[in-house]
C-alpha positions as YAML, in Angstrom:
chain: A
units: angstrom
residues:
- id: 1
  name: UNK
  ca: [4.18, -5.98, 11.95]
- id: 2
  name: UNK
  ca: [4.01, -2.06, 12.13]
- id: 3
  name: UNK
  ca: [2.68, -1.87, 8.41]
- id: 4
  name: UNK
  ca: [2.17, 1.38, 6.23]
- id: 5
  name: UNK
  ca: [-0.98, 1.16, 4.13]
- id: 6
  name: UNK
  ca: [-1.28, 3.51, 1.78]
- id: 7
  name: UNK
  ca: [-4.28, 4.26, -0.48]
- id: 8
  name: UNK
  ca: [-5.74, 2.80, 2.98]
- id: 9
  name: UNK
  ca: [-9.55, 4.38, 2.38]
- id: 10
  name: UNK
  ca: [-9.66, 2.89, -0.80]
- id: 11
  name: UNK
  ca: [-11.55, 0.15, -2.27]
- id: 12
  name: UNK
  ca: [-8.66, -2.58, -2.35]
- id: 13
  name: UNK
  ca: [-7.26, -0.70, 0.89]
- id: 14
  name: UNK
  ca: [-10.32, -1.70, 2.91]
- id: 15
  name: UNK
  ca: [-10.72, -5.47, 1.75]
- id: 16
  name: UNK
  ca: [-7.04, -5.42, 2.84]
- id: 17
  name: UNK
  ca: [-7.84, -3.91, 6.50]
- id: 18
  name: UNK
  ca: [-10.02, -6.54, 6.83]
- id: 19
  name: UNK
  ca: [-8.01, -9.06, 6.48]
- id: 20
  name: UNK
  ca: [-4.96, -7.92, 8.24]
- id: 21
  name: UNK
  ca: [-6.21, -6.62, 11.48]
- id: 22
  name: UNK
  ca: [-7.45, -9.85, 12.35]
- id: 23
  name: UNK
  ca: [-3.78, -11.53, 11.99]
- id: 24
  name: UNK
  ca: [-2.57, -9.37, 14.47]
- id: 25
  name: UNK
  ca: [-0.97, -6.63, 12.29]
- id: 26
  name: UNK
  ca: [-0.74, -2.65, 13.43]
- id: 27
  name: UNK
  ca: [-2.04, -0.77, 10.93]
- id: 28
  name: UNK
  ca: [-1.20, 2.73, 9.92]
- id: 29
  name: UNK
  ca: [-3.75, 4.09, 7.64]
- id: 30
  name: UNK
  ca: [-2.87, 6.55, 4.78]
- id: 31
  name: UNK
  ca: [-4.90, 8.26, 2.17]
- id: 32
  name: UNK
  ca: [-6.18, 11.93, 0.43]
- id: 33
  name: UNK
  ca: [-9.39, 10.96, 2.87]
- id: 34
  name: UNK
  ca: [-10.39, 9.84, 5.96]
- id: 35
  name: UNK
  ca: [-12.88, 6.94, 5.87]
- id: 36
  name: UNK
  ca: [-15.90, 6.61, 8.10]
- id: 37
  name: UNK
  ca: [-14.80, 3.94, 10.90]
- id: 38
  name: UNK
  ca: [-10.89, 4.48, 11.27]
- id: 39
  name: UNK
  ca: [-10.69, 2.30, 15.00]
- id: 40
  name: UNK
  ca: [-9.46, -0.45, 13.30]
- id: 41
  name: UNK
  ca: [-6.14, 1.56, 12.19]
- id: 42
  name: UNK
  ca: [-3.29, 2.29, 15.08]
- id: 43
  name: UNK
  ca: [-3.28, 5.87, 13.56]
- id: 44
  name: UNK
  ca: [-4.87, 6.98, 10.18]
- id: 45
  name: UNK
  ca: [-3.03, 10.14, 8.42]
- id: 46
  name: UNK
  ca: [-5.00, 11.65, 5.99]
- id: 47
  name: UNK
  ca: [-2.61, 13.61, 2.97]
- id: 48
  name: UNK
  ca: [-0.59, 13.50, 0.08]
- id: 49
  name: UNK
  ca: [2.52, 10.61, 0.07]
- id: 50
  name: UNK
  ca: [4.59, 12.56, -2.34]
- id: 51
  name: UNK
  ca: [4.82, 15.83, 0.33]
- id: 52
  name: UNK
  ca: [8.12, 14.80, 1.98]
- id: 53
  name: UNK
  ca: [7.72, 16.56, 4.90]
- id: 54
  name: UNK
  ca: [4.12, 15.14, 6.19]
- id: 55
  name: UNK
  ca: [5.39, 11.04, 5.46]
- id: 56
  name: UNK
  ca: [8.97, 12.12, 7.21]
- id: 57
  name: UNK
  ca: [6.53, 12.91, 10.31]
- id: 58
  name: UNK
  ca: [4.46, 10.12, 9.74]
- id: 59
  name: UNK
  ca: [7.83, 7.88, 9.70]
- id: 60
  name: UNK
  ca: [9.40, 10.07, 12.37]
- id: 61
  name: UNK
  ca: [6.37, 9.14, 14.52]
- id: 62
  name: UNK
  ca: [5.26, 5.64, 14.06]
- id: 63
  name: UNK
  ca: [8.10, 3.08, 14.19]
- id: 64
  name: UNK
  ca: [7.09, 1.49, 10.33]
- id: 65
  name: UNK
  ca: [7.88, -1.85, 9.48]
- id: 66
  name: UNK
  ca: [6.96, -2.51, 6.47]
- id: 67
  name: UNK
  ca: [4.62, -0.70, 3.26]
- id: 68
  name: UNK
  ca: [1.76, -1.97, 1.57]
- id: 69
  name: UNK
  ca: [1.82, 0.60, -1.00]
- id: 70
  name: UNK
  ca: [-1.78, 0.18, -2.51]
- id: 71
  name: UNK
  ca: [-2.80, 3.88, -3.48]
- id: 72
  name: UNK
  ca: [-3.05, 5.29, -7.65]
- id: 73
  name: UNK
  ca: [-4.85, 5.96, -9.33]
- id: 74
  name: UNK
  ca: [-6.61, 2.64, -11.79]
- id: 75
  name: UNK
  ca: [-8.75, 4.67, -14.34]
- id: 76
  name: UNK
  ca: [-7.02, 3.96, -17.83]
- id: 77
  name: UNK
  ca: [-9.04, 6.58, -19.15]
- id: 78
  name: UNK
  ca: [-8.28, 9.82, -16.60]
- id: 79
  name: UNK
  ca: [-4.40, 8.43, -16.74]
- id: 80
  name: UNK
  ca: [-4.90, 8.64, -20.36]
- id: 81
  name: UNK
  ca: [-6.63, 12.10, -20.49]
- id: 82
  name: UNK
  ca: [-3.43, 13.51, -17.91]
- id: 83
  name: UNK
  ca: [-0.57, 11.64, -17.87]
- id: 84
  name: UNK
  ca: [0.96, 14.52, -16.06]
- id: 85
  name: UNK
  ca: [-1.01, 14.61, -13.09]
- id: 86
  name: UNK
  ca: [-0.62, 10.99, -12.67]
- id: 87
  name: UNK
  ca: [3.20, 10.60, -13.03]
- id: 88
  name: UNK
  ca: [3.08, 13.05, -10.90]
- id: 89
  name: UNK
  ca: [0.60, 11.81, -8.33]
- id: 90
  name: UNK
  ca: [1.99, 8.29, -8.54]
- id: 91
  name: UNK
  ca: [5.59, 7.57, -10.26]
- id: 92
  name: UNK
  ca: [6.64, 11.14, -8.36]
- id: 93
  name: UNK
  ca: [4.87, 10.42, -5.22]
- id: 94
  name: UNK
  ca: [6.15, 6.83, -4.76]
- id: 95
  name: UNK
  ca: [9.96, 8.02, -5.57]
- id: 96
  name: UNK
  ca: [9.11, 10.17, -2.31]
- id: 97
  name: UNK
  ca: [7.71, 7.51, -0.43]
- id: 98
  name: UNK
  ca: [10.98, 5.22, -0.69]
- id: 99
  name: UNK
  ca: [12.82, 8.39, 0.03]
- id: 100
  name: UNK
  ca: [11.89, 8.65, 3.26]
- id: 101
  name: UNK
  ca: [11.45, 4.72, 3.80]
- id: 102
  name: UNK
  ca: [14.98, 3.90, 3.02]
- id: 103
  name: UNK
  ca: [15.90, 6.85, 5.60]
- id: 104
  name: UNK
  ca: [14.07, 5.42, 8.18]
- id: 105
  name: UNK
  ca: [15.45, 1.88, 7.73]
- id: 106
  name: UNK
  ca: [12.56, 0.52, 6.14]
- id: 107
  name: UNK
  ca: [13.39, -3.13, 4.57]
- id: 108
  name: UNK
  ca: [9.81, -4.50, 2.99]
- id: 109
  name: UNK
  ca: [7.75, -3.43, 1.08]
- id: 110
  name: UNK
  ca: [4.63, -5.55, -1.27]
- id: 111
  name: UNK
  ca: [3.92, -2.83, -4.02]
- id: 112
  name: UNK
  ca: [0.04, -3.50, -5.67]
- id: 113
  name: UNK
  ca: [1.27, -3.29, -9.40]
- id: 114
  name: UNK
  ca: [-1.31, -4.01, -12.66]
- id: 115
  name: UNK
  ca: [-1.56, -6.62, -15.53]
- id: 116
  name: UNK
  ca: [-1.62, -3.34, -17.68]
- id: 117
  name: UNK
  ca: [2.10, -3.60, -17.16]
- id: 118
  name: UNK
  ca: [1.57, -6.40, -20.00]
- id: 119
  name: UNK
  ca: [-0.23, -4.71, -22.73]
- id: 120
  name: UNK
  ca: [-1.62, -6.82, -25.26]
- id: 121
  name: UNK
  ca: [-1.67, -10.51, -25.09]
- id: 122
  name: UNK
  ca: [-2.43, -11.69, -27.90]
- id: 123
  name: UNK
  ca: [-3.10, -15.34, -27.05]
- id: 124
  name: UNK
  ca: [-2.26, -17.70, -24.18]
- id: 125
  name: UNK
  ca: [-1.52, -15.98, -20.75]
- id: 126
  name: UNK
  ca: [1.43, -13.92, -19.66]
- id: 127
  name: UNK
  ca: [3.49, -15.16, -17.27]
- id: 128
  name: UNK
  ca: [6.05, -13.14, -14.72]
- id: 129
  name: UNK
  ca: [8.58, -13.65, -17.75]
- id: 130
  name: UNK
  ca: [6.95, -12.45, -20.47]
- id: 131
  name: UNK
  ca: [8.43, -8.79, -21.63]
- id: 132
  name: UNK
  ca: [6.18, -5.80, -19.95]
- id: 133
  name: UNK
  ca: [4.68, -3.97, -22.79]
- id: 134
  name: UNK
  ca: [2.19, -1.06, -21.86]
- id: 135
  name: UNK
  ca: [0.12, 0.59, -24.04]
- id: 136
  name: UNK
  ca: [-1.37, 3.37, -22.01]
- id: 137
  name: UNK
  ca: [0.65, 5.74, -18.75]
- id: 138
  name: UNK
  ca: [-1.34, 3.65, -16.27]
- id: 139
  name: UNK
  ca: [0.89, 0.76, -17.47]
- id: 140
  name: UNK
  ca: [3.74, 2.57, -17.97]
- id: 141
  name: UNK
  ca: [3.64, 4.22, -14.49]
- id: 142
  name: UNK
  ca: [3.54, 1.19, -12.47]
- id: 143
  name: UNK
  ca: [6.14, -0.40, -14.66]
- id: 144
  name: UNK
  ca: [8.50, 2.50, -13.97]
- id: 145
  name: UNK
  ca: [7.27, 2.08, -9.98]
- id: 146
  name: UNK
  ca: [8.15, -1.32, -10.11]
- id: 147
  name: UNK
  ca: [11.96, -0.90, -11.91]
- id: 148
  name: UNK
  ca: [12.49, 1.81, -9.53]
- id: 149
  name: UNK
  ca: [12.02, -1.36, -6.45]
- id: 150
  name: UNK
  ca: [13.85, -3.67, -8.14]
- id: 151
  name: UNK
  ca: [16.94, -0.86, -8.20]
- id: 152
  name: UNK
  ca: [16.67, 0.13, -5.13]
- id: 153
  name: UNK
  ca: [16.54, -3.92, -3.95]
- id: 154
  name: UNK
  ca: [19.15, -4.09, -5.56]
- id: 155
  name: UNK
  ca: [21.09, -0.71, -4.07]
- id: 156
  name: UNK
  ca: [19.97, -1.33, -0.57]
- id: 157
  name: UNK
  ca: [18.54, -3.25, 2.20]
- id: 158
  name: UNK
  ca: [15.08, -3.60, 1.01]
- id: 159
  name: UNK
  ca: [13.07, -6.87, 0.35]
- id: 160
  name: UNK
  ca: [10.11, -6.72, -2.05]
- id: 161
  name: UNK
  ca: [7.49, -8.36, -4.24]
- id: 162
  name: UNK
  ca: [5.54, -6.96, -6.41]
- id: 163
  name: UNK
  ca: [1.95, -8.23, -7.01]
- id: 164
  name: UNK
  ca: [0.69, -7.59, -10.86]
- id: 165
  name: UNK
  ca: [-2.97, -7.69, -10.73]
- id: 166
  name: UNK
  ca: [-5.72, -7.97, -13.21]
- id: 167
  name: UNK
  ca: [-9.24, -6.51, -12.48]
- id: 168
  name: UNK
  ca: [-10.39, -6.99, -9.55]
- id: 169
  name: UNK
  ca: [-14.30, -6.72, -8.60]
- id: 170
  name: UNK
  ca: [-16.35, -8.23, -5.79]
- id: 171
  name: UNK
  ca: [-17.12, -7.40, -2.85]
- id: 172
  name: UNK
  ca: [-16.58, -8.66, 0.98]
- id: 173
  name: UNK
  ca: [-20.45, -8.40, 2.88]
- id: 174
  name: UNK
  ca: [-18.13, -6.69, 5.75]
- id: 175
  name: UNK
  ca: [-16.24, -4.24, 2.70]
- id: 176
  name: UNK
  ca: [-17.49, -0.46, 2.95]
- id: 177
  name: UNK
  ca: [-15.55, 1.06, -0.20]
- id: 178
  name: UNK
  ca: [-17.60, 0.35, -3.40]
- id: 179
  name: UNK
  ca: [-15.76, 0.98, -6.70]
- id: 180
  name: UNK
  ca: [-17.85, 3.46, -7.94]
- id: 181
  name: UNK
  ca: [-16.30, 4.89, -11.30]
- id: 182
  name: UNK
  ca: [-15.87, 3.79, -14.93]
- id: 183
  name: UNK
  ca: [-15.00, -0.02, -14.50]
- id: 184
  name: UNK
  ca: [-17.17, -2.30, -16.40]
- id: 185
  name: UNK
  ca: [-19.18, -3.67, -13.37]
- id: 186
  name: UNK
  ca: [-19.98, -0.67, -12.11]
- id: 187
  name: UNK
  ca: [-21.46, 0.67, -15.23]
- id: 188
  name: UNK
  ca: [-23.51, -3.12, -15.36]
- id: 189
  name: UNK
  ca: [-24.83, -2.61, -11.97]
- id: 190
  name: UNK
  ca: [-26.08, 0.52, -12.39]
- id: 191
  name: UNK
  ca: [-26.69, 1.37, -15.61]
- id: 192
  name: UNK
  ca: [-29.71, -0.05, -17.79]
- id: 193
  name: UNK
  ca: [-26.91, 0.28, -20.49]
- id: 194
  name: UNK
  ca: [-23.32, -0.16, -21.01]
- id: 195
  name: UNK
  ca: [-21.00, 0.14, -23.58]
- id: 196
  name: UNK
  ca: [-18.77, -2.06, -25.21]
- id: 197
  name: UNK
  ca: [-15.30, -0.37, -27.28]
- id: 198
  name: UNK
  ca: [-14.07, -2.26, -30.41]
- id: 199
  name: UNK
  ca: [-15.45, -5.14, -31.85]
- id: 200
  name: UNK
  ca: [-13.07, -6.07, -33.83]
- id: 201
  name: UNK
  ca: [-10.47, -7.83, -31.71]
- id: 202
  name: UNK
  ca: [-8.47, -11.05, -31.23]
- id: 203
  name: UNK
  ca: [-11.00, -12.84, -29.25]
- id: 204
  name: UNK
  ca: [-13.64, -15.68, -30.24]
- id: 205
  name: UNK
  ca: [-16.65, -13.09, -30.28]
- id: 206
  name: UNK
  ca: [-14.00, -10.03, -31.42]
- id: 207
  name: UNK
  ca: [-15.21, -7.91, -28.11]
- id: 208
  name: UNK
  ca: [-12.52, -7.15, -26.02]
- id: 209
  name: UNK
  ca: [-10.97, -10.19, -23.35]
- id: 210
  name: UNK
  ca: [-10.39, -9.78, -19.66]
- id: 211
  name: UNK
  ca: [-9.28, -11.76, -16.96]
- id: 212
  name: UNK
  ca: [-10.96, -10.97, -13.57]
- id: 213
  name: UNK
  ca: [-10.36, -11.32, -9.57]
- id: 214
  name: UNK
  ca: [-12.35, -11.16, -6.40]
- id: 215
  name: UNK
  ca: [-10.38, -8.35, -3.98]
- id: 216
  name: UNK
  ca: [-10.53, -10.64, -1.04]
- id: 217
  name: UNK
  ca: [-8.50, -13.22, -3.03]
- id: 218
  name: UNK
  ca: [-6.26, -10.38, -3.47]
- id: 219
  name: UNK
  ca: [-5.75, -9.28, 0.22]
- id: 220
  name: UNK
  ca: [-5.74, -13.75, 1.13]
- id: 221
  name: UNK
  ca: [-2.47, -12.81, -1.77]
- id: 222
  name: UNK
  ca: [-1.12, -10.06, 0.22]
- id: 223
  name: UNK
  ca: [-1.17, -11.67, 2.86]
- id: 224
  name: UNK
  ca: [0.23, -15.12, 1.72]
- id: 225
  name: UNK
  ca: [2.91, -12.49, 0.12]
- id: 226
  name: UNK
  ca: [4.34, -10.95, 3.92]
- id: 227
  name: UNK
  ca: [6.41, -14.03, 4.46]
- id: 228
  name: UNK
  ca: [7.89, -14.21, 1.46]
- id: 229
  name: UNK
  ca: [9.89, -10.82, 2.17]
- id: 230
  name: UNK
  ca: [11.86, -12.03, 5.21]
- id: 231
  name: UNK
  ca: [13.92, -14.67, 2.41]
- id: 232
  name: UNK
  ca: [15.44, -14.51, -0.88]
- id: 233
  name: UNK
  ca: [15.15, -13.31, -3.21]
- id: 234
  name: UNK
  ca: [14.88, -9.79, -2.35]
- id: 235
  name: UNK
  ca: [12.91, -9.11, -5.25]
- id: 236
  name: UNK
  ca: [9.85, -11.01, -6.69]
- id: 237
  name: UNK
  ca: [6.77, -10.48, -8.75]
- id: 238
  name: UNK
  ca: [3.15, -12.76, -9.31]
- id: 239
  name: UNK
  ca: [0.79, -12.05, -11.13]
- id: 240
  name: UNK
  ca: [-2.40, -12.29, -9.49]
- id: 241
  name: UNK
  ca: [-5.36, -13.74, -11.51]
- id: 242
  name: UNK
  ca: [-8.14, -15.81, -11.61]
- id: 243
  name: UNK
  ca: [-6.57, -17.38, -14.81]
- id: 244
  name: UNK
  ca: [-9.84, -17.46, -16.70]
- id: 245
  name: UNK
  ca: [-10.81, -14.92, -19.21]
- id: 246
  name: UNK
  ca: [-14.13, -13.37, -20.72]
- id: 247
  name: UNK
  ca: [-15.68, -11.71, -23.22]
- id: 248
  name: UNK
  ca: [-17.20, -8.34, -22.36]
- id: 249
  name: UNK
  ca: [-20.14, -9.54, -24.24]
- id: 250
  name: UNK
  ca: [-19.60, -13.10, -22.20]
- id: 251
  name: UNK
  ca: [-19.08, -10.60, -18.69]
- id: 252
  name: UNK
  ca: [-22.38, -8.95, -19.63]
- id: 253
  name: UNK
  ca: [-24.69, -11.84, -20.29]
- id: 254
  name: UNK
  ca: [-23.66, -13.47, -16.73]
- id: 255
  name: UNK
  ca: [-24.17, -10.09, -15.58]
- id: 256
  name: UNK
  ca: [-27.62, -10.04, -17.10]
- id: 257
  name: UNK
  ca: [-28.92, -14.18, -15.75]
- id: 258
  name: UNK
  ca: [-27.53, -12.79, -12.37]
- id: 259
  name: UNK
  ca: [-29.66, -8.93, -12.13]
- id: 260
  name: UNK
  ca: [-32.52, -10.66, -13.93]
- id: 261
  name: UNK
  ca: [-32.69, -7.55, -15.77]
- id: 262
  name: UNK
  ca: [-31.99, -6.49, -19.58]
- id: 263
  name: UNK
  ca: [-28.61, -4.43, -20.29]
- id: 264
  name: UNK
  ca: [-28.94, -2.78, -23.26]
- id: 265
  name: UNK
  ca: [-25.72, -2.77, -24.94]
- id: 266
  name: UNK
  ca: [-23.70, 0.04, -27.36]
- id: 267
  name: UNK
  ca: [-20.89, -1.09, -29.69]
- id: 268
  name: UNK
  ca: [-17.96, 1.43, -30.03]
- id: 269
  name: UNK
  ca: [-15.02, 2.29, -31.14]
- id: 270
  name: UNK
  ca: [-12.44, 1.04, -29.79]
- id: 271
  name: UNK
  ca: [-10.95, 3.89, -27.44]
- id: 272
  name: UNK
  ca: [-6.81, 4.39, -27.69]
- id: 273
  name: UNK
  ca: [-4.76, 2.74, -24.32]
- id: 274
  name: UNK
  ca: [-7.52, -0.10, -24.05]
- id: 275
  name: UNK
  ca: [-6.09, -3.30, -24.15]
- id: 276
  name: UNK
  ca: [-8.11, -5.80, -26.38]
- id: 277
  name: UNK
  ca: [-7.01, -9.34, -24.51]
- id: 278
  name: UNK
  ca: [-5.39, -9.31, -20.86]
- id: 279
  name: UNK
  ca: [-4.88, -12.67, -19.87]
- id: 280
  name: UNK
  ca: [-2.34, -13.46, -17.03]
- id: 281
  name: UNK
  ca: [-0.89, -17.15, -15.43]
- id: 282
  name: UNK
  ca: [-1.26, -17.47, -11.48]
- id: 283
  name: UNK
  ca: [0.60, -20.27, -11.12]
- id: 284
  name: UNK
  ca: [3.85, -19.05, -9.80]
- id: 285
  name: UNK
  ca: [2.39, -17.15, -6.66]
- id: 286
  name: UNK
  ca: [0.13, -20.46, -6.13]
- id: 287
  name: UNK
  ca: [3.31, -22.84, -6.14]
- id: 288
  name: UNK
  ca: [5.32, -20.19, -3.90]
- id: 289
  name: UNK
  ca: [3.57, -18.45, -1.85]
- id: 290
  name: UNK
  ca: [1.26, -21.11, -1.19]
- id: 291
  name: UNK
  ca: [-1.79, -18.59, -2.38]
- id: 292
  name: UNK
  ca: [-4.88, -20.19, -3.48]
- id: 293
  name: UNK
  ca: [-8.36, -18.75, -5.13]
- id: 294
  name: UNK
  ca: [-11.45, -18.66, -2.45]
- id: 295
  name: UNK
  ca: [-13.67, -17.18, -5.29]
- id: 296
  name: UNK
  ca: [-12.69, -18.57, -8.59]
- id: 297
  name: UNK
  ca: [-16.05, -18.16, -10.32]
- id: 298
  name: UNK
  ca: [-17.07, -15.13, -12.19]
- id: 299
  name: UNK
  ca: [-20.60, -14.96, -11.35]
- id: 300
  name: UNK
  ca: [-19.92, -15.06, -7.12]
- id: 301
  name: UNK
  ca: [-17.95, -12.36, -8.04]
- id: 302
  name: UNK
  ca: [-20.42, -10.17, -9.60]
- id: 303
  name: UNK
  ca: [-23.39, -11.98, -7.66]
- id: 304
  name: UNK
  ca: [-21.00, -10.42, -4.22]
- id: 305
  name: UNK
  ca: [-21.15, -6.44, -5.52]
- id: 306
  name: UNK
  ca: [-24.65, -7.15, -6.14]
- id: 307
  name: UNK
  ca: [-25.74, -8.48, -2.73]
- id: 308
  name: UNK
  ca: [-23.69, -5.55, -0.98]
- id: 309
  name: UNK
  ca: [-24.82, -3.20, -3.31]
- id: 310
  name: UNK
  ca: [-28.72, -4.23, -2.04]
- id: 311
  name: UNK
  ca: [-28.06, -4.85, 1.22]
- id: 312
  name: UNK
  ca: [-26.92, -1.08, 1.24]
- id: 313
  name: UNK
  ca: [-29.82, -0.04, -0.51]
- id: 314
  name: UNK
  ca: [-28.04, 0.92, -3.93]
- id: 315
  name: UNK
  ca: [-29.30, -1.48, -6.01]
...
């Protein structure tokens, strides 16, 4: 299948490319910047998917059959600090992308959404039937895109799968993009201190609680979702997660044991828009997509990142 991969130069996009290409798919890459190696792509375009003329030129040049929409911010604090920027880039950009796709008879899309659409999950785990209640711009933007795609599947010949993904960490040995931003694991690996925001959460040790998933398992979920685009219903949502939650404090302790280093923990006030507890249930994806975890252990997720950094002289 000829797939347009947005966010192709990013962390998740890079790992998706590694898994999709060997299966015989032709990949057309799109991102704001060009990766060091584009040989795996049929063609790579550098630019903004919100630029209508630019996107139209891609669809005229390439015979796109499916869009894997993996672009968009994953930084909660940045979306809070500048919501206009990210509503423009992510939401409006997606509107322009989808309009052009429909004009060019593209009938399939997989959208990488976020578990942030659920907001705080005070107990148990959120299923796909749990009403979304996002508390930050990132979650609200992802939900708005989901709703737009659902509307288009009702009014057009479009089949869509939405994957609501939990906190993605880990590295494939052949990966080339490490998520060096303000995610918790990056702080733990690169700094000798880490901040915990909030100590009065409704969790076992009162620190925020998260579920994590290895980036390769996200790529395998996408591969498992592709056949779903050929069947009814035309619109489906699946949670993609390990299904296991860890407190931030617990994760730091696990990382300390793996790195054999002391990590100075600083307690800070709760940040507005920060989810206290997020846990999503992945069982529907297991049942309907035949997807299963290959890397379920948090210890391996952390070690795979640390090992990659050591092998590249960065740790």
